N, C-alpha and C positions, 0 to 999 in steps of 0.2 A: 722866466729867468732860467739861466743855465743850471742843469741838474747838479753838476759837480760843485758849482758855486754854492747852491743851497745845501748840499751835503756837507761842505766844508763849514758853512755857518752853523748847521745843526751840530756838528761835532764840537766846534768851538763853544757853542752855547752850553752843551752838556759838560765840557771840560771846565769852563769858568764856574758854572754852578757847582760842580764837584769840588773844585778848589775852595770855594767859599764854605761849603759844608765841612770839608776836611780841616780848614783853618779854624772854623768855629768850634770844632770838637777837640782841637789840640789841647793837651794838658797845659795849663798856665795861661791860655789865651783869655779866658774869662776874667782871671785876676788881673791880667795886664791891661785890658781895654775897658772892663766894666760890663755889666749885664746888658745895658742898652745897646752898646756897640756890638756886642757878641750876637744879640738877637737880630740886629740889623744885618749882620753878616749872613746869617741863615736866611733871612727874608730876601736879600739880594740874590743869594744863590738859588732860591726857589723861583725867582723871576726868570733867571737865565734857563733853568730847567724847563719852565713853561714855554719860553720862546723856542727853545730847541725842540721840545715835544710837539709844538704846533708845526714847525717846519717839517719834522719827521712825518707827522700825520698827513700834511699836504703832499709830501713826496710819495706817499703810498697811493695817492689818487682818491677820487671821490667815489662814494658808495653808489652803485647802480645795480638794481636787481637783475641778476642773471648775467652781469657783465664779466664776472670773473669765473673762469673755469678751473683755475689753478688753486688747489688747496693751500699752497704756500702763500699766494697773494692774499687769499682770504684771511689766513692766520696773521699775516704781516699787517694787514689793515686793522684788524681788531687789536693786535698788540700795540700798534701806534696810538690808536684811539683810546684804549684803556690807560696807557701810560700817560697820555696827555691829561686825562681826567685825574690821574694820580697827582700830577704836578699842581693841578688846581687845588686839590686838598692840601698839599704842602704849602701853597700860598696862604690858605686860610689859617693853618696851624701856626706858621711862622709869623704871620701878621698878628694873630691873637697874642702870641708870646711877647710882642712888643709892649703890651699893656702889663706893667709890673704889678706885683702884689695881688695876683689872682688867688682866690681861695681854692681849696682842693676841688670843690664841686664845679667851680667855674673853669678851672684848669682842665678837668676831665672832659667837660662839654666843648670848650672852645679851642683847646690845644691838642689834648691827647686823642680825642675822637677823630677829627679830620686827619691827624697824623697816622692813626691806625688805618683809616680808610685808604689813605694815599699809599701806605705800605702794602696793603692788600692788592691795590691796583697794580703796583709795580711787580708784585709776585706773579699775578695772573698774566700781566703783559710779558714778563720774562719767559714764563712757561710757553706762551704762544710764539714768542720769538724763537725759542729753542725748537718748537714744532715746525715753524716755517723754515728754519735752517736745515732741519733734518729732512724735510721734503725735497729740498734742492741739492743738499750735499749728503751728509751722513751724521749720525749721532756722535761719532768719534772721528775727528779729522784735525789733529793738532797742527798740521801744516797749513791750514787755512786761516787767514787773518780774521775773516768773518766769524768763523767757528769760535775762536778765542774771544772775540768781542761779545758774542751772544752769551757765552757761559760766564764771562766776567760780569756782564749785566745781571745774570741770574744770581751770582754770588753777592753782588752789591745789593740786590733786592732782598736777599735772605738776611744780610747784616742790617739793612734798614728796618726790616721786620723785627729783628732781635732787639734793636734799639727801641722800637715802639712798645714791645712787650715789657722791656725793662722800665719804661717811663710810666707804666700803669700804677695808679695809686689805689690800693685796695680799700674797700669800704671801712671807714673808721680810722684809716691811717692818714698821716700827713706827708709822708715821704714816698717817692716812687720805689719800685721794687729794687732797682739797682742803678745808682747814679753812674757807676763805673761803666756798665754796659750801655747806658744811654750814649755816652761819648764814644766808647770803643766801637759799638755797632755803627754809629753814624760815620765815624772816621773810616772804618774799613769799607762800608758801603760806598762812601764817596770815592775812595781809592779805586774800587772796582769799576765804578762808572767812569772815572777819569781815564784809566788805562783803556777801557773799552772804547771810549770816544776817540782817543788819540790813535788807536789801531786802525780805525776806518776813516780817519780824516784825510781827504785828498790833499796832496801837496799844492802849494801855491803855483808851482810850475805846471802841474797837471791842469789846474783850473785855468791858468793863463792860456795854455795851449788849446783848451776846449773852447775858449772864447774867440779864437781866431777864425776867420772865414776858412772854409775847407781848402780853398786854393792856396792859402798862406801857410798851411801846416806842413 
C-alpha cells in the first residue's frame, strides 16, 4: 500500500481517537450522556489509537538483526512498538471501565493498572520519538512540522500520565486522588495528540498525486 496513504490513515486514526478522548473528558459530557455512553466513547477512542499505532508500527518496518545502521531508525522502531503496546493497555483499561460498579480493588487492578502501564509506554515512546527526531534534525527546530508533532506528542503523554496518577486510589480510600485532574489531564493529552496528528497528516491531494503512475504526474 502507498506510504502516504498509510500515513494519512495513521494520522486520521490518532486524530479520531484523540477527539473521542477529548469529548469523553469534557465537563458536562458524563452528565449529558451517562456513564455507559461516556465509557464507550473512551473505548472507541482507544480502538482508533490502536489501529493508528499498528499502522505506525508497520510503517517503521520489520525488525531484522543488524538491518538498521541508523540510530534514528532504531529509536523510531522502538518508539512505534512501545506506543502500540501502550494502546493495547488503554484498550484493556477502557474496556474494563465499561463494567460499572467495580469496587476499589477491582478498579485498581482492571482499570487503573493497565491505564498506568499504557501511560508509561506512551512516555517512553515519546522520549524515543524525541531522540529519533533529534538524530535527524535538532532538539530545537520550531520551523519543522515534525519537530512540533514530536514535542506535542510528548506533552500529550505527560498529561495522560498526570491523569493516570490522579486516578490512583490510595489504600483505604474510596475516591481517586483528583477527579479534576483525571479529566483535565486526559483532555489536554488528547488535544496534544490531536494537533500532533493533524500536523503530519498528508493532504488528500498529496496522497492522490502519489497514487498516480509516474508518467501521469
